[in-house]
C-alpha positions as CSV (number, residue, x, y, z in Angstrom):
1,M,76.7,84.9,119.5
2,S,75.6,84.7,116.1
3,A,73.7,81.5,114.4
4,L,73.2,80.4,110.7
5,L,69.9,79.1,109.8
6,P,69.0,76.0,107.4
7,N,67.5,78.8,105.1
8,G,70.8,80.7,105.1
9,V,69.7,83.5,107.1
10,S,72.5,84.5,109.8
11,L,71.2,85.6,112.9
12,T,73.4,87.7,115.8
13,V,71.9,88.0,119.1
14,E,73.5,89.5,122.7
15,C,74.4,86.3,125.0
16,S,71.3,87.7,126.9
17,D,68.8,86.7,124.5
18,V,70.1,83.2,123.8
19,D,66.3,81.9,124.9
20,G,64.6,84.1,122.6
21,L,67.3,83.1,120.0
22,A,66.0,79.2,120.5
23,A,62.9,79.7,120.7
24,I,63.2,81.6,117.2
25,I,65.1,79.0,115.8
26,G,62.6,76.5,117.1
27,A,59.8,78.1,116.0
28,L,61.6,78.1,112.3
29,G,62.3,74.6,112.6
30,H,58.8,73.9,113.2
31,V,57.5,75.9,109.8
32,Q,60.3,74.4,107.9
33,T,59.7,70.6,109.0
34,G,55.9,71.3,108.2
35,R,56.5,72.2,104.6
């Protein structure tokens, strides 16, 4: 599974790490919203 973040950073993780990826995206999204 791979994900492209709004800031242009691409993440590639194992399928078993989806929960971790969701947490990372949520945190980054929260930080970007706060700018």
